[in-house]
PyMOL Python script that loads the backbone (N, CA, C, O; Angstrom):
from pymol import cmd

cmd.read_pdbstr("""\
ATOM      1  N   MET A   1       0.861  -1.098  -0.211  1.00  0.00           N
ATOM      2  CA  MET A   1       0.197   0.057   0.162  1.00  0.00           C
ATOM      3  C   MET A   1       0.990   1.331   0.197  1.00  0.00           C
ATOM      4  O   MET A   1       1.541   1.676   1.242  1.00  0.00           O
ATOM      5  N   SER A   2       1.094   2.247  -1.215  1.00  0.00           N
ATOM      6  CA  SER A   2       1.083   3.972  -1.201  1.00  0.00           C
ATOM      7  C   SER A   2       1.266   4.366   0.172  1.00  0.00           C
ATOM      8  O   SER A   2       0.502   3.909   1.022  1.00  0.00           O
ATOM      9  N   ASN A   3       2.205   5.176   0.494  1.00  0.00           N
ATOM     10  CA  ASN A   3       1.708   6.350   1.800  1.00  0.00           C
ATOM     11  C   ASN A   3       0.746   6.825   1.052  1.00  0.00           C
ATOM     12  O   ASN A   3       0.392   5.727   0.620  1.00  0.00           O
ATOM     13  N   ARG A   4      -0.103   7.699   0.449  1.00  0.00           N
ATOM     14  CA  ARG A   4      -0.991   8.179   0.178  1.00  0.00           C
ATOM     15  C   ARG A   4      -2.566   7.490   0.485  1.00  0.00           C
ATOM     16  O   ARG A   4      -3.625   7.967   0.892  1.00  0.00           O
ATOM     17  N   SER A   5      -2.222   6.423   0.157  1.00  0.00           N
ATOM     18  CA  SER A   5      -3.142   4.950   0.547  1.00  0.00           C
ATOM     19  C   SER A   5      -3.677   5.312   2.116  1.00  0.00           C
ATOM     20  O   SER A   5      -4.656   5.843   2.640  1.00  0.00           O
ATOM     21  N   ALA A   6      -2.173   4.569   2.598  1.00  0.00           N
ATOM     22  CA  ALA A   6      -2.357   4.183   3.852  1.00  0.00           C
ATOM     23  C   ALA A   6      -2.772   5.873   4.699  1.00  0.00           C
ATOM     24  O   ALA A   6      -3.253   5.638   5.807  1.00  0.00           O
ATOM     25  N   MET A   7      -2.715   6.868   4.511  1.00  0.00           N
ATOM     26  CA  MET A   7      -3.044   8.272   4.558  1.00  0.00           C
ATOM     27  C   MET A   7      -4.501   8.474   4.484  1.00  0.00           C
ATOM     28  O   MET A   7      -4.775   9.605   4.886  1.00  0.00           O
ATOM     29  N   LEU A   8      -5.503   7.827   4.135  1.00  0.00           N
ATOM     30  CA  LEU A   8      -6.448   7.973   3.699  1.00  0.00           C
ATOM     31  C   LEU A   8      -7.212   7.195   5.208  1.00  0.00           C
ATOM     32  O   LEU A   8      -8.280   7.418   5.779  1.00  0.00           O
ATOM     33  N   LYS A   9      -6.108   6.231   5.475  1.00  0.00           N
ATOM     34  CA  LYS A   9      -6.984   5.783   6.729  1.00  0.00           C
ATOM     35  C   LYS A   9      -6.467   6.346   8.238  1.00  0.00           C
ATOM     36  O   LYS A   9      -6.678   5.742   9.290  1.00  0.00           O
ATOM     37  N   LEU A  10      -5.918   7.325   8.151  1.00  0.00           N
ATOM     38  CA  LEU A  10      -5.469   7.982   9.560  1.00  0.00           C
ATOM     39  C   LEU A  10      -6.870   8.482   9.971  1.00  0.00           C
ATOM     40  O   LEU A  10      -7.769   8.953   9.275  1.00  0.00           O
ATOM     41  N   GLU A  11      -6.796   8.225  11.425  1.00  0.00           N
ATOM     42  CA  GLU A  11      -7.771   9.421  12.503  1.00  0.00           C
ATOM     43  C   GLU A  11      -7.040  10.263  13.562  1.00  0.00           C
ATOM     44  O   GLU A  11      -6.135   9.921  14.323  1.00  0.00           O
ATOM     45  N   LEU A  12      -7.572  11.288  13.442  1.00  0.00           N
ATOM     46  CA  LEU A  12      -6.900  12.326  14.824  1.00  0.00           C
ATOM     47  C   LEU A  12      -7.112  11.323  16.137  1.00  0.00           C
ATOM     48  O   LEU A  12      -8.000  10.490  16.315  1.00  0.00           O
ATOM     49  N   GLY A  13      -6.003  11.683  16.989  1.00  0.00           N
ATOM     50  CA  GLY A  13      -5.662  11.147  17.998  1.00  0.00           C
ATOM     51  C   GLY A  13      -5.133   9.349  18.270  1.00  0.00           C
ATOM     52  O   GLY A  13      -5.059   8.717  19.323  1.00  0.00           O
ATOM     53  N   MET A  14      -4.860   8.962  16.958  1.00  0.00           N
ATOM     54  CA  MET A  14      -4.225   7.701  16.680  1.00  0.00           C
ATOM     55  C   MET A  14      -2.893   8.034  17.528  1.00  0.00           C
ATOM     56  O   MET A  14      -2.167   9.029  17.526  1.00  0.00           O
ATOM     57  N   THR A  15      -2.841   6.671  18.346  1.00  0.00           N
ATOM     58  CA  THR A  15      -1.548   7.059  18.643  1.00  0.00           C
ATOM     59  C   THR A  15      -0.032   6.353  18.065  1.00  0.00           C
ATOM     60  O   THR A  15      -0.234   5.203  17.673  1.00  0.00           O
ATOM     61  N   GLU A  16       1.072   6.684  17.964  1.00  0.00           N
ATOM     62  CA  GLU A  16       2.126   6.552  17.125  1.00  0.00           C
ATOM     63  C   GLU A  16       2.636   5.690  16.702  1.00  0.00           C
ATOM     64  O   GLU A  16       3.273   5.613  15.651  1.00  0.00           O
ATOM     65  N   SER A  17       2.360   4.697  17.695  1.00  0.00           N
ATOM     66  CA  SER A  17       2.373   2.938  17.949  1.00  0.00           C
ATOM     67  C   SER A  17       1.320   2.507  16.465  1.00  0.00           C
ATOM     68  O   SER A  17       1.685   1.817  15.514  1.00  0.00           O
ATOM     69  N   GLN A  18      -0.013   3.144  16.652  1.00  0.00           N
ATOM     70  CA  GLN A  18      -0.832   2.984  15.545  1.00  0.00           C
ATOM     71  C   GLN A  18      -0.506   3.329  14.331  1.00  0.00           C
ATOM     72  O   GLN A  18      -0.412   2.447  13.478  1.00  0.00           O
ATOM     73  N   VAL A  19      -0.253   4.762  13.986  1.00  0.00           N
ATOM     74  CA  VAL A  19       0.250   5.346  12.795  1.00  0.00           C
ATOM     75  C   VAL A  19       1.181   4.585  12.192  1.00  0.00           C
ATOM     76  O   VAL A  19       1.225   4.431  10.971  1.00  0.00           O
ATOM     77  N   LEU A  20       2.381   3.804  13.420  1.00  0.00           N
ATOM     78  CA  LEU A  20       3.780   3.251  12.931  1.00  0.00           C
ATOM     79  C   LEU A  20       3.198   1.760  12.229  1.00  0.00           C
ATOM     80  O   LEU A  20       3.842   1.212  11.334  1.00  0.00           O
ATOM     81  N   ASP A  21       1.948   1.207  12.738  1.00  0.00           N
ATOM     82  CA  ASP A  21       1.465  -0.017  12.228  1.00  0.00           C
ATOM     83  C   ASP A  21       1.139   0.252  10.689  1.00  0.00           C
ATOM     84  O   ASP A  21       1.670  -0.411   9.798  1.00  0.00           O
ATOM     85  N   LEU A  22       0.417   1.060  10.498  1.00  0.00           N
ATOM     86  CA  LEU A  22      -0.291   1.360   9.373  1.00  0.00           C
ATOM     87  C   LEU A  22       0.386   2.105   8.126  1.00  0.00           C
ATOM     88  O   LEU A  22       0.113   1.962   6.934  1.00  0.00           O
ATOM     89  N   MET A  23       1.283   2.887   8.685  1.00  0.00           N
ATOM     90  CA  MET A  23       2.600   3.962   7.604  1.00  0.00           C
ATOM     91  C   MET A  23       3.663   3.664   7.624  1.00  0.00           C
ATOM     92  O   MET A  23       4.434   4.249   6.864  1.00  0.00           O
ATOM     93  N   GLY A  24       4.274   2.376   8.715  1.00  0.00           N
ATOM     94  CA  GLY A  24       5.725   2.158   8.323  1.00  0.00           C
ATOM     95  C   GLY A  24       6.480   3.470   8.864  1.00  0.00           C
ATOM     96  O   GLY A  24       5.885   4.540   8.998  1.00  0.00           O
ATOM     97  N   LYS A  25       7.679   3.317   9.129  1.00  0.00           N
ATOM     98  CA  LYS A  25       8.624   3.892   9.155  1.00  0.00           C
ATOM     99  C   LYS A  25       8.862   5.145   8.616  1.00  0.00           C
ATOM    100  O   LYS A  25       9.458   5.065   7.542  1.00  0.00           O
ATOM    101  N   PRO A  26       8.495   6.803   9.143  1.00  0.00           N
ATOM    102  CA  PRO A  26       8.567   7.557   8.092  1.00  0.00           C
ATOM    103  C   PRO A  26      10.559   7.784   7.727  1.00  0.00           C
ATOM    104  O   PRO A  26      11.544   7.496   8.409  1.00  0.00           O
ATOM    105  N   SER A  27      10.434   8.307   6.592  1.00  0.00           N
ATOM    106  CA  SER A  27      11.412   9.011   5.946  1.00  0.00           C
ATOM    107  C   SER A  27      12.366   9.987   6.686  1.00  0.00           C
ATOM    108  O   SER A  27      13.592   9.996   6.580  1.00  0.00           O
ATOM    109  N   LYS A  28      11.554  10.864   7.505  1.00  0.00           N
ATOM    110  CA  LYS A  28      12.470  11.739   8.551  1.00  0.00           C
ATOM    111  C   LYS A  28      11.420  12.274   9.554  1.00  0.00           C
ATOM    112  O   LYS A  28      10.240  11.972   9.380  1.00  0.00           O
ATOM    113  N   MET A  29      11.757  12.983  10.500  1.00  0.00           N
ATOM    114  CA  MET A  29      11.420  13.441  11.871  1.00  0.00           C
ATOM    115  C   MET A  29      11.556  14.690  11.993  1.00  0.00           C
ATOM    116  O   MET A  29      12.333  15.119  11.140  1.00  0.00           O
ATOM    117  N   GLU A  30      11.150  15.482  12.676  1.00  0.00           N
ATOM    118  CA  GLU A  30      11.427  16.660  12.935  1.00  0.00           C
ATOM    119  C   GLU A  30      10.624  17.092  14.118  1.00  0.00           C
ATOM    120  O   GLU A  30       9.426  16.837  13.992  1.00  0.00           O
ATOM    121  N   TYR A  31      11.081  17.881  15.620  1.00  0.00           N
ATOM    122  CA  TYR A  31      10.642  18.132  16.315  1.00  0.00           C
ATOM    123  C   TYR A  31      10.664  19.814  17.012  1.00  0.00           C
ATOM    124  O   TYR A  31      11.728  20.221  17.479  1.00  0.00           O
ATOM    125  N   TYR A  32       9.675  20.530  17.027  1.00  0.00           N
ATOM    126  CA  TYR A  32       9.730  21.719  17.837  1.00  0.00           C
ATOM    127  C   TYR A  32       8.985  22.232  18.995  1.00  0.00           C
ATOM    128  O   TYR A  32       7.841  21.855  19.249  1.00  0.00           O
ATOM    129  N   ARG A  33       9.617  23.071  19.681  1.00  0.00           N
ATOM    130  CA  ARG A  33       8.913  23.460  21.273  1.00  0.00           C
ATOM    131  C   ARG A  33       8.289  24.462  21.168  1.00  0.00           C
ATOM    132  O   ARG A  33       8.910  25.496  20.923  1.00  0.00           O
ATOM    133  N   ARG A  34       6.715  24.497  21.333  1.00  0.00           N
ATOM    134  CA  ARG A  34       6.340  25.922  21.398  1.00  0.00           C
ATOM    135  C   ARG A  34       6.813  26.802  22.180  1.00  0.00           C
ATOM    136  O   ARG A  34       7.978  26.636  22.542  1.00  0.00           O
ATOM    137  N   ALA A  35       6.192  27.796  22.593  1.00  0.00           N
ATOM    138  CA  ALA A  35       6.299  28.610  23.659  1.00  0.00           C
ATOM    139  C   ALA A  35       5.375  28.079  24.798  1.00  0.00           C
ATOM    140  O   ALA A  35       5.757  28.744  25.761  1.00  0.00           O
ATOM    141  N   ASP A  36       4.457  27.325  25.205  1.00  0.00           N
ATOM    142  CA  ASP A  36       4.356  26.697  26.185  1.00  0.00           C
ATOM    143  C   ASP A  36       4.832  25.361  26.779  1.00  0.00           C
ATOM    144  O   ASP A  36       4.270  24.801  27.720  1.00  0.00           O
ATOM    145  N   GLY A  37       5.839  24.940  26.188  1.00  0.00           N
ATOM    146  CA  GLY A  37       6.572  24.111  26.712  1.00  0.00           C
ATOM    147  C   GLY A  37       6.455  23.016  25.930  1.00  0.00           C
ATOM    148  O   GLY A  37       7.450  22.416  25.524  1.00  0.00           O
ATOM    149  N   THR A  38       5.228  22.653  25.646  1.00  0.00           N
ATOM    150  CA  THR A  38       5.106  21.657  24.844  1.00  0.00           C
ATOM    151  C   THR A  38       5.761  21.446  23.336  1.00  0.00           C
ATOM    152  O   THR A  38       6.219  22.404  22.714  1.00  0.00           O
ATOM    153  N   THR A  39       5.758  20.048  22.791  1.00  0.00           N
ATOM    154  CA  THR A  39       6.643  19.544  21.516  1.00  0.00           C
ATOM    155  C   THR A  39       5.711  19.446  21.066  1.00  0.00           C
ATOM    156  O   THR A  39       4.638  19.262  21.642  1.00  0.00           O
ATOM    157  N   THR A  40       5.989  19.590  19.451  1.00  0.00           N
ATOM    158  CA  THR A  40       5.061  19.301  18.174  1.00  0.00           C
ATOM    159  C   THR A  40       6.053  18.326  17.381  1.00  0.00           C
ATOM    160  O   THR A  40       7.001  18.922  16.870  1.00  0.00           O
ATOM    161  N   ASP A  41       6.014  16.783  17.158  1.00  0.00           N
ATOM    162  CA  ASP A  41       6.833  15.872  16.444  1.00  0.00           C
ATOM    163  C   ASP A  41       6.004  15.764  15.485  1.00  0.00           C
ATOM    164  O   ASP A  41       4.776  15.680  15.527  1.00  0.00           O
ATOM    165  N   PHE A  42       7.183  15.769  14.026  1.00  0.00           N
ATOM    166  CA  PHE A  42       6.651  15.778  12.440  1.00  0.00           C
ATOM    167  C   PHE A  42       7.186  14.757  12.349  1.00  0.00           C
ATOM    168  O   PHE A  42       8.253  14.587  12.940  1.00  0.00           O
ATOM    169  N   TRP A  43       6.629  13.774  11.595  1.00  0.00           N
ATOM    170  CA  TRP A  43       6.957  12.317  10.968  1.00  0.00           C
ATOM    171  C   TRP A  43       6.835  12.642   9.456  1.00  0.00           C
ATOM    172  O   TRP A  43       5.713  12.641   8.950  1.00  0.00           O
ATOM    173  N   MET A  44       7.827  12.895   8.781  1.00  0.00           N
ATOM    174  CA  MET A  44       7.641  12.939   7.537  1.00  0.00           C
ATOM    175  C   MET A  44       7.551  11.787   6.301  1.00  0.00           C
ATOM    176  O   MET A  44       8.313  10.821   6.345  1.00  0.00           O
ATOM    177  N   TYR A  45       6.774  11.908   5.417  1.00  0.00           N
ATOM    178  CA  TYR A  45       6.315  10.336   4.461  1.00  0.00           C
ATOM    179  C   TYR A  45       6.008  11.092   3.139  1.00  0.00           C
ATOM    180  O   TYR A  45       5.149  11.902   2.791  1.00  0.00           O
ATOM    181  N   MET A  46       7.157  10.438   2.501  1.00  0.00           N
ATOM    182  CA  MET A  46       6.904  10.801   1.133  1.00  0.00           C
ATOM    183  C   MET A  46       5.933  10.176   0.490  1.00  0.00           C
ATOM    184  O   MET A  46       5.710   8.980   0.677  1.00  0.00           O
ATOM    185  N   THR A  47       5.205  10.962  -0.391  1.00  0.00           N
ATOM    186  CA  THR A  47       3.796  10.958  -1.015  1.00  0.00           C
ATOM    187  C   THR A  47       3.987  11.424  -2.522  1.00  0.00           C
ATOM    188  O   THR A  47       3.220  11.329  -3.480  1.00  0.00           O
ATOM    189  N   LYS A  48       5.168  11.918  -2.422  1.00  0.00           N
ATOM    190  CA  LYS A  48       5.019  12.697  -4.199  1.00  0.00           C
ATOM    191  C   LYS A  48       6.328  11.922  -4.756  1.00  0.00           C
ATOM    192  O   LYS A  48       7.267  11.734  -3.982  1.00  0.00           O
ATOM    193  N   GLY A  49       6.401  11.409  -6.278  1.00  0.00           N
ATOM    194  CA  GLY A  49       7.286  11.417  -6.717  1.00  0.00           C
ATOM    195  C   GLY A  49       7.648  10.235  -6.572  1.00  0.00           C
ATOM    196  O   GLY A  49       6.756   9.582  -6.031  1.00  0.00           O
ATOM    197  N   ARG A  50       8.748   9.516  -6.855  1.00  0.00           N
ATOM    198  CA  ARG A  50       9.829   8.156  -6.730  1.00  0.00           C
ATOM    199  C   ARG A  50      11.123   8.590  -6.716  1.00  0.00           C
ATOM    200  O   ARG A  50      11.586   9.594  -7.255  1.00  0.00           O
ATOM    201  N   ILE A  51      11.936   7.358  -5.741  1.00  0.00           N
ATOM    202  CA  ILE A  51      13.140   7.146  -5.404  1.00  0.00           C
ATOM    203  C   ILE A  51      13.731   6.902  -6.879  1.00  0.00           C
ATOM    204  O   ILE A  51      12.965   6.123  -7.447  1.00  0.00           O
ATOM    205  N   ALA A  52      14.861   7.288  -7.769  1.00  0.00           N
ATOM    206  CA  ALA A  52      15.698   7.061  -8.755  1.00  0.00           C
ATOM    207  C   ALA A  52      16.405   8.296  -8.846  1.00  0.00           C
ATOM    208  O   ALA A  52      16.226   9.461  -8.489  1.00  0.00           O
ATOM    209  N   PRO A  53      17.550   7.419  -9.646  1.00  0.00           N
ATOM    210  CA  PRO A  53      19.114   8.083  -9.180  1.00  0.00           C
ATOM    211  C   PRO A  53      18.920   9.791  -9.493  1.00  0.00           C
ATOM    212  O   PRO A  53      19.481  10.668  -8.836  1.00  0.00           O
ATOM    213  N   SER A  54      17.623  10.123 -11.113  1.00  0.00           N
ATOM    214  CA  SER A  54      17.832  11.370 -11.210  1.00  0.00           C
ATOM    215  C   SER A  54      17.006  12.384 -10.735  1.00  0.00           C
ATOM    216  O   SER A  54      16.874  13.560 -11.075  1.00  0.00           O
ATOM    217  N   PHE A  55      16.187  11.326  -9.418  1.00  0.00           N
ATOM    218  CA  PHE A  55      15.094  12.430  -8.484  1.00  0.00           C
ATOM    219  C   PHE A  55      16.125  13.153  -8.196  1.00  0.00           C
ATOM    220  O   PHE A  55      17.307  12.982  -8.496  1.00  0.00           O
ATOM    221  N   GLN A  56      15.439  14.267  -7.385  1.00  0.00           N
ATOM    222  CA  GLN A  56      15.021  14.832  -6.675  1.00  0.00           C
ATOM    223  C   GLN A  56      14.349  14.993  -5.690  1.00  0.00           C
ATOM    224  O   GLN A  56      13.272  15.490  -6.017  1.00  0.00           O
ATOM    225  N   LEU A  57      14.469  14.737  -4.064  1.00  0.00           N
ATOM    226  CA  LEU A  57      13.681  15.467  -3.307  1.00  0.00           C
ATOM    227  C   LEU A  57      13.334  16.151  -3.005  1.00  0.00           C
ATOM    228  O   LEU A  57      14.303  16.771  -2.567  1.00  0.00           O
ATOM    229  N   THR A  58      12.020  17.030  -2.729  1.00  0.00           N
ATOM    230  CA  THR A  58      11.922  18.606  -2.218  1.00  0.00           C
ATOM    231  C   THR A  58      11.009  18.095  -0.963  1.00  0.00           C
ATOM    232  O   THR A  58      10.594  16.997  -0.591  1.00  0.00           O
ATOM    233  N   GLU A  59      10.906  19.414  -0.505  1.00  0.00           N
ATOM    234  CA  GLU A  59       9.419  19.775   0.675  1.00  0.00           C
ATOM    235  C   GLU A  59       8.909  19.045   0.159  1.00  0.00           C
ATOM    236  O   GLU A  59       8.954  17.858   0.483  1.00  0.00           O
ATOM    237  N   ALA A  60       8.137  19.569  -0.983  1.00  0.00           N
ATOM    238  CA  ALA A  60       6.708  18.882  -1.319  1.00  0.00           C
ATOM    239  C   ALA A  60       6.963  17.715  -1.867  1.00  0.00           C
ATOM    240  O   ALA A  60       6.208  17.545  -2.824  1.00  0.00           O
ATOM    241  N   SER A  61       7.772  16.720  -1.680  1.00  0.00           N
ATOM    242  CA  SER A  61       7.523  15.542  -1.673  1.00  0.00           C
ATOM    243  C   SER A  61       6.954  14.558  -0.992  1.00  0.00           C
ATOM    244  O   SER A  61       6.402  13.530  -1.386  1.00  0.00           O
ATOM    245  N   PHE A  62       7.217  15.136   0.471  1.00  0.00           N
ATOM    246  CA  PHE A  62       6.610  14.912   1.679  1.00  0.00           C
ATOM    247  C   PHE A  62       5.468  15.759   2.400  1.00  0.00           C
ATOM    248  O   PHE A  62       5.294  16.969   2.253  1.00  0.00           O
ATOM    249  N   THR A  63       4.346  14.475   3.611  1.00  0.00           N
ATOM    250  CA  THR A  63       3.329  15.230   3.765  1.00  0.00           C
ATOM    251  C   THR A  63       3.620  15.324   5.111  1.00  0.00           C
ATOM    252  O   THR A  63       3.498  14.130   5.388  1.00  0.00           O
ATOM    253  N   PRO A  64       3.928  15.881   6.202  1.00  0.00           N
ATOM    254  CA  PRO A  64       4.167  15.718   7.737  1.00  0.00           C
ATOM    255  C   PRO A  64       2.933  15.598   8.040  1.00  0.00           C
ATOM    256  O   PRO A  64       1.926  16.134   7.575  1.00  0.00           O
ATOM    257  N   LEU A  65       3.195  14.339   9.414  1.00  0.00           N
ATOM    258  CA  LEU A  65       2.443  13.959  10.062  1.00  0.00           C
ATOM    259  C   LEU A  65       2.380  14.340  11.866  1.00  0.00           C
ATOM    260  O   LEU A  65       3.173  13.716  12.572  1.00  0.00           O
ATOM    261  N   ALA A  66       1.588  15.191  12.432  1.00  0.00           N
ATOM    262  CA  ALA A  66       2.228  15.983  13.449  1.00  0.00           C
ATOM    263  C   ALA A  66       1.443  15.318  14.589  1.00  0.00           C
ATOM    264  O   ALA A  66       0.243  15.048  14.596  1.00  0.00           O
ATOM    265  N   PHE A  67       2.525  15.067  15.733  1.00  0.00           N
ATOM    266  CA  PHE A  67       1.931  14.062  16.943  1.00  0.00           C
ATOM    267  C   PHE A  67       2.034  15.429  17.765  1.00  0.00           C
ATOM    268  O   PHE A  67       2.538  16.414  17.224  1.00  0.00           O
ATOM    269  N   SER A  68       1.406  15.500  19.481  1.00  0.00           N
ATOM    270  CA  SER A  68       1.814  16.017  20.388  1.00  0.00           C
ATOM    271  C   SER A  68       1.429  14.901  21.510  1.00  0.00           C
ATOM    272  O   SER A  68       0.362  14.344  21.253  1.00  0.00           O
ATOM    273  N   ASP A  69       1.987  14.514  22.542  1.00  0.00           N
ATOM    274  CA  ASP A  69       1.643  13.747  23.629  1.00  0.00           C
ATOM    275  C   ASP A  69       1.354  12.166  22.740  1.00  0.00           C
ATOM    276  O   ASP A  69       0.312  11.548  22.960  1.00  0.00           O
ATOM    277  N   GLY A  70       2.172  11.751  21.958  1.00  0.00           N
ATOM    278  CA  GLY A  70       1.731  10.578  21.322  1.00  0.00           C
ATOM    279  C   GLY A  70       1.151  10.418  21.106  1.00  0.00           C
ATOM    280  O   GLY A  70       0.882   9.243  21.356  1.00  0.00           O
ATOM    281  N   ARG A  71       0.017  11.214  20.332  1.00  0.00           N
ATOM    282  CA  ARG A  71      -1.324  11.349  19.669  1.00  0.00           C
ATOM    283  C   ARG A  71      -0.943  12.425  18.157  1.00  0.00           C
ATOM    284  O   ARG A  71      -0.432  13.511  17.881  1.00  0.00           O
ATOM    285  N   LEU A  72      -1.531  11.357  17.565  1.00  0.00           N
ATOM    286  CA  LEU A  72      -1.621  12.395  16.311  1.00  0.00           C
ATOM    287  C   LEU A  72      -3.091  13.935  15.880  1.00  0.00           C
ATOM    288  O   LEU A  72      -4.320  14.010  15.895  1.00  0.00           O
ATOM    289  N   LEU A  73      -2.330  14.534  15.670  1.00  0.00           N
ATOM    290  CA  LEU A  73      -3.148  15.785  15.640  1.00  0.00           C
ATOM    291  C   LEU A  73      -3.382  16.220  14.345  1.00  0.00           C
ATOM    292  O   LEU A  73      -4.230  17.112  14.333  1.00  0.00           O
ATOM    293  N   GLY A  74      -2.946  15.923  13.231  1.00  0.00           N
ATOM    294  CA  GLY A  74      -3.435  16.054  11.821  1.00  0.00           C
ATOM    295  C   GLY A  74      -2.086  16.091  10.811  1.00  0.00           C
ATOM    296  O   GLY A  74      -0.946  16.351  11.196  1.00  0.00           O
ATOM    297  N   TRP A  75      -2.365  15.864   9.839  1.00  0.00           N
ATOM    298  CA  TRP A  75      -1.309  15.541   8.532  1.00  0.00           C
ATOM    299  C   TRP A  75      -1.176  16.737   7.401  1.00  0.00           C
ATOM    300  O   TRP A  75      -1.634  16.467   6.291  1.00  0.00           O
ATOM    301  N   ASN A  76      -0.697  17.789   7.561  1.00  0.00           N
ATOM    302  CA  ASN A  76      -0.319  18.390   6.289  1.00  0.00           C
ATOM    303  C   ASN A  76       0.915  19.557   7.057  1.00  0.00           C
ATOM    304  O   ASN A  76       1.481  19.615   8.148  1.00  0.00           O
ATOM    305  N   ARG A  77       0.919  20.450   5.679  1.00  0.00           N
ATOM    306  CA  ARG A  77       1.857  21.131   5.569  1.00  0.00           C
ATOM    307  C   ARG A  77       1.192  22.582   6.919  1.00  0.00           C
ATOM    308  O   ARG A  77       1.984  23.046   7.739  1.00  0.00           O
ATOM    309  N   ASN A  78       0.546  22.785   6.894  1.00  0.00           N
ATOM    310  CA  ASN A  78      -0.228  24.073   7.715  1.00  0.00           C
ATOM    311  C   ASN A  78       0.316  23.655   9.402  1.00  0.00           C
ATOM    312  O   ASN A  78       0.796  24.405  10.252  1.00  0.00           O
ATOM    313  N   PHE A  79       0.058  22.353   9.461  1.00  0.00           N
ATOM    314  CA  PHE A  79       0.317  22.319  11.043  1.00  0.00           C
ATOM    315  C   PHE A  79       2.010  22.726  10.714  1.00  0.00           C
ATOM    316  O   PHE A  79       2.731  23.530  11.305  1.00  0.00           O
ATOM    317  N   TYR A  80       2.233  22.057   9.833  1.00  0.00           N
ATOM    318  CA  TYR A  80       4.334  21.996   9.797  1.00  0.00           C
ATOM    319  C   TYR A  80       4.556  23.342   9.907  1.00  0.00           C
ATOM    320  O   TYR A  80       5.444  23.613  10.715  1.00  0.00           O
ATOM    321  N   TYR A  81       3.897  24.541   9.205  1.00  0.00           N
ATOM    322  CA  TYR A  81       4.533  25.855   8.698  1.00  0.00           C
ATOM    323  C   TYR A  81       3.637  26.254  10.108  1.00  0.00           C
ATOM    324  O   TYR A  81       2.996  25.229   9.878  1.00  0.00           O
ATOM    325  N   ASP A  82       3.192  26.631  10.978  1.00  0.00           N
ATOM    326  CA  ASP A  82       2.781  26.719  12.146  1.00  0.00           C
ATOM    327  C   ASP A  82       3.691  26.543  13.143  1.00  0.00           C
ATOM    328  O   ASP A  82       4.074  27.511  13.800  1.00  0.00           O
ATOM    329  N   ALA A  83       4.216  25.093  13.410  1.00  0.00           N
ATOM    330  CA  ALA A  83       4.699  24.805  14.553  1.00  0.00           C
ATOM    331  C   ALA A  83       6.667  25.495  13.656  1.00  0.00           C
ATOM    332  O   ALA A  83       7.483  25.547  14.576  1.00  0.00           O
ATOM    333  N   ILE A  84       7.053  25.745  12.852  1.00  0.00           N
ATOM    334  CA  ILE A  84       8.227  26.443  12.296  1.00  0.00           C
ATOM    335  C   ILE A  84       8.160  27.662  13.327  1.00  0.00           C
ATOM    336  O   ILE A  84       8.758  28.019  14.343  1.00  0.00           O
ATOM    337  N   ARG A  85       6.662  28.299  12.173  1.00  0.00           N
ATOM    338  CA  ARG A  85       6.763  29.936  12.450  1.00  0.00           C
ATOM    339  C   ARG A  85       6.768  30.376  13.972  1.00  0.00           C
ATOM    340  O   ARG A  85       7.277  31.432  14.346  1.00  0.00           O
ATOM    341  N   VAL A  86       6.141  29.448  14.829  1.00  0.00           N
ATOM    342  CA  VAL A  86       6.407  29.564  16.392  1.00  0.00           C
ATOM    343  C   VAL A  86       7.611  28.937  16.806  1.00  0.00           C
ATOM    344  O   VAL A  86       7.826  29.213  17.986  1.00  0.00           O
ATOM    345  N   SER A  87       8.219  28.426  16.463  1.00  0.00           N
ATOM    346  CA  SER A  87       9.725  28.285  16.783  1.00  0.00           C
ATOM    347  C   SER A  87      10.542  29.313  16.879  1.00  0.00           C
ATOM    348  O   SER A  87      11.202  29.727  17.832  1.00  0.00           O
ATOM    349  N   GLN A  88      10.387  29.816  15.395  1.00  0.00           N
ATOM    350  CA  GLN A  88      11.232  30.994  15.318  1.00  0.00           C
ATOM    351  C   GLN A  88      10.999  32.330  15.894  1.00  0.00           C
ATOM    352  O   GLN A  88      11.824  33.228  16.060  1.00  0.00           O
ATOM    353  N   GLU A  89       9.712  32.315  16.180  1.00  0.00           N
ATOM    354  CA  GLU A  89       9.385  33.704  17.416  1.00  0.00           C
ATOM    355  C   GLU A  89       9.410  33.406  18.907  1.00  0.00           C
ATOM    356  O   GLU A  89       9.103  34.218  19.780  1.00  0.00           O
ATOM    357  N   ILE A  90       9.868  31.961  19.136  1.00  0.00           N
ATOM    358  CA  ILE A  90      10.570  31.602  20.403  1.00  0.00           C
ATOM    359  C   ILE A  90      11.747  31.897  20.417  1.00  0.00           C
ATOM    360  O   ILE A  90      12.099  32.534  21.410  1.00  0.00           O
ATOM    361  N   LYS A  91      12.940  31.541  19.245  1.00  0.00           N
ATOM    362  CA  LYS A  91      13.871  31.939  19.086  1.00  0.00           C
ATOM    363  C   LYS A  91      14.535  33.625  19.381  1.00  0.00           C
ATOM    364  O   LYS A  91      15.472  34.111  20.013  1.00  0.00           O
ATOM    365  N   ALA A  92      13.727  33.982  18.747  1.00  0.00           N
ATOM    366  CA  ALA A  92      13.803  35.506  18.225  1.00  0.00           C
ATOM    367  C   ALA A  92      13.729  36.668  19.647  1.00  0.00           C
ATOM    368  O   ALA A  92      14.300  37.754  19.740  1.00  0.00           O
ATOM    369  N   ARG A  93      12.727  35.919  20.758  1.00  0.00           N
ATOM    370  CA  ARG A  93      12.183  36.605  21.383  1.00  0.00           C
ATOM    371  C   ARG A  93      13.736  37.067  22.965  1.00  0.00           C
ATOM    372  O   ARG A  93      13.470  37.843  23.883  1.00  0.00           O
TER     373      ARG A  93
END
""", "prot")
cmd.dss("prot")
cmd.show_as("cartoon", "prot")
cmd.util.cbc("prot")
cmd.orient("prot")
């Protein structure tokens, strides 16, 4: 099953373990701390393109899944960009 097909079965609130069972290991992971001290974890899954010697992966090749406290918050770039924006604001203070 492709990552795109598997994502159709995602549900908000799923545990990290449930997502791993469904999606497998993510291609990469990132973590961002929010102003309130909580952390948003992002698991990146390749959903566009394919791996080939001449193929270059870009940010748009991956869909981020957002987790907090081990539960799935959602999945899309909006969660990701919000976390980056907030973490940059924290660093600037």
